[in-house]
N, C-alpha and C positions, 0 to 999 in steps of 0.2 A: 321331170324335175325331181331330185333325190333330197329326201328330208325325213326328219324322224316323225313319226305318226303317233299321236297321242292315242288315238282311236284303235290304231293297230297294236300298240303297246298294251293297252288294256285288255284286249283279246287274247293277248299272249302272256299274260301274268306279270306285266310290270317290266319285262326286259327292253332295253332300247332296241329299236328295229330301225333300221335305214330302209325306208320306202320309196317308191316312185309311184304317181298315178299315172297310168298308161291311156293311150287314147281309146281303149276298149272299156274305160271306167273302173278299172279295178286296180287295187293297191297291189303292188308286187314288192316282196322283201328280197333284198340282196342275196339273202343265202337260199338256196332252192328249199331245203328242209323247212326251214322258218316260213317260206312262201307256202309250202303245202299246208303247215299248221294254220297260218293265217286263213287261207281260203277254207279250210275245214271250219275253223271256228267261226268265221263270218257267216257261213252257210247254216250252221246250227244255231246262231243267234237272231236270224232274219225271221220275223214274223210277219205273215201276210194275213191281211183280212179275210174273212169268209167272203168267197166270191171272186178273189183276187189271185191269179197265177193258177196253176195246174191244180195244187193242193186245195186252194181256195174254192176252186170250182168243183172238187170232189166233196169238200166238205159241204158245201151249199146243195149239191143235188144228190148227195149219198150214193153215187154211181162210180164205180172204178174207171180209171182212164189210163191208158198207155199211148204215151206219145213218143213214136219212134224217131223223130227229128225235132227237138224243141226249137229249132231256128225257122221251122215252118209253122208253128203253131202261135198264134195271137195271144194265146193265154199264158204263154210262159213268161215268168218273171226272172231273170238271169241272176242267179247269185254265185256260180261258179263257172268260169268261162270253159273249163274243159267238159262241162256235162253236155251229152249228146242226146241222151233219150232220158224219159222219165216214165216211172210207173208210180201211181198213187191210189191207194184204196182206202175206203171209210172204216178204219179200223175201230173205232169206238162204237159205230153202230152195229157191225158185224160182232163185236164181243159182247155186245148187250144183248143182241138176239140170242146168243147161245148162253148168256148168263144173266137173264132177266131179273134175277133177285139180287144182283150185286149193287150195294150201295156205293161203292167208289166208283163203278162204271157210270151208274147215273149221275152220280157227282160230276165227273170230268166232263161227260157229255152235256150235262146242264150248264156247266161253266162256258164250255164253248159256244153254245147256244146263246147264252147270256151275252157274251162278247161280241157275238155277231148281231145282236138285237133281235133275236128271235125268242122274246120273253115268254110266249104262251108253251113252246116246247120246253124252255129252260125252267119254268115254274114247274111244268108236269115231272121233269126228270129230277130237280132238286127235291121236290116233294117226296117223290119215291125214295130217294136216298136217305132223307130225314126220318121218314115214317117207317123205314126198314127194321127200325128198332136195335139196328147193330151199330156199333161205333165204327167210324172210318176217318182217316186222315182227311181235313178239310171240312169236316162237320159244321164247325163254327162259322166258316166262310159260307157254306151252303146255307146255313139259317140267315145270316146276315144278308146274303144277296135274295133269298125269298122275301125278307122284310123289305129289301129295297124295292122289289118287283111289286110288291102287294100295297107299298106306298104307306 
């Protein structure tokens, strides 16, 4: 059934898009170029909880994961119908291991941990970011989150 999809239009910057929801659960635009843009944008905007999906599993365990066939892995959450394999690595943790004095890396990892409900590690990383003595983008958010964690 073809219709204009407000959700799809929002992802493509407000342009009217004729779409159809197919049996595979994906929206498809009538124009192949728009369809490709729509799929890319939807994949970018999809956020999975820590522990959910391949990337969520990597975020939770801190271990890299290569999935050669996503259709055979129960952890995989489909956001692009043409995706066949996936590689996920814990970039923030690896980056922080190489630059342990970086307040922005402590902040980013701390916020990810806070959103995942891991308040002990979040507090440790946000504390390190704030106590670094260096200004960083997100400093106010880090302080507010630390205040919320501390009660």
